[in-house]
Structures are given as structure tokens and as C-alpha cells.
C-alpha positions as CSV (number, residue, x, y, z in Angstrom):
1,X,1.9,16.6,-8.1
2,X,1.2,12.9,-8.9
3,X,-1.6,12.7,-6.4
4,X,-3.0,16.1,-7.5
5,X,-3.0,15.0,-11.1
6,X,-5.0,11.9,-10.2
7,X,-7.4,13.5,-7.7
8,X,-11.1,14.0,-8.3
9,X,-12.9,17.3,-7.8
10,X,-12.9,16.7,-4.0
11,X,-9.1,16.3,-4.0
12,X,-9.3,12.5,-3.4
13,X,-7.6,9.5,-5.0
14,X,-6.6,6.0,-4.0
15,X,-3.6,4.8,-6.0
16,X,-1.6,1.9,-4.6
17,X,1.9,2.6,-3.3
18,X,3.3,0.1,-5.8
19,X,1.5,1.9,-8.7
20,X,2.9,5.3,-7.6
21,X,6.4,3.8,-7.3
22,X,6.3,2.1,-10.7
23,X,4.9,5.1,-12.6
24,X,7.4,7.6,-11.0
25,X,10.3,5.1,-11.2
26,X,10.9,5.3,-7.4
27,X,11.2,2.7,-4.7
28,X,8.2,1.9,-2.6
29,X,10.0,3.1,0.5
30,X,10.7,6.5,-1.1
31,X,7.0,6.9,-1.9
32,X,6.0,5.8,1.6
33,X,8.4,8.4,3.1
34,X,7.2,11.2,0.8
35,X,3.5,10.4,1.7
36,X,4.4,10.5,5.4
37,X,6.2,13.8,5.0
38,X,3.1,15.3,3.2
39,X,0.8,14.0,6.0
40,X,3.1,15.5,8.7
41,X,3.2,18.8,6.8
42,X,-0.6,18.9,6.9
43,X,-0.9,18.8,3.1
44,X,-2.4,15.3,2.8
45,X,-4.8,13.1,4.7
46,X,-4.5,9.3,4.5
47,X,-7.3,7.0,5.4
48,X,-7.6,3.2,5.2
49,X,-10.5,2.0,3.1
50,X,-12.3,-1.2,3.9
51,X,-14.1,-3.8,1.7
52,X,-17.7,-4.9,2.5
53,X,-16.3,-8.2,3.9
54,X,-14.2,-6.4,6.4
55,X,-10.9,-6.7,4.5
56,X,-8.5,-3.9,3.9
57,X,-8.7,-2.0,0.6
58,X,-6.5,0.7,-0.8
59,X,-5.7,3.9,1.1
60,X,-7.7,7.0,0.4
61,X,-5.6,10.2,-0.1
62,X,-7.2,13.6,0.4
63,X,-5.3,16.7,-0.6
64,X,-5.6,19.5,1.9
65,X,-6.0,22.9,0.3
66,X,-3.2,25.1,1.5
67,X,-4.9,28.4,0.5
């Protein structure tokens, strides 16, 4: 629900793991495990985003419509 609430009209958002953990009062590891479970269940796509200089940026999460 957290990712859905923060998603745009395309079902995409890119909050940091630390931000999710802090706002939901969970550990980073719990958030990472939940995201992995959603990806494995086919409900979420996770992609690394990159900066123009080649450095890593935040992850892009895309919700997969289960309908």
C-alpha cells in the first residue's frame, strides 16, 4: 500500500529503502525482504536508475496490475 499511495499514474515511484523504513517504522531489512517478496510474487518490478555521470541513483518501483 505504501508504494501504491506514492505511485504516479503509471504505477511508478522511487522512494529510498531508508525512507520507507522510517515512515513505516520498520527495519531496512524488513522493507528489503517485503520488496523482494513482492517482486517474486510478480506484483512489483524493481529497476536501478542511473545518474547522467554513470553513478547509481534510487531504485524505480513499478506496480504490476494484478487485474
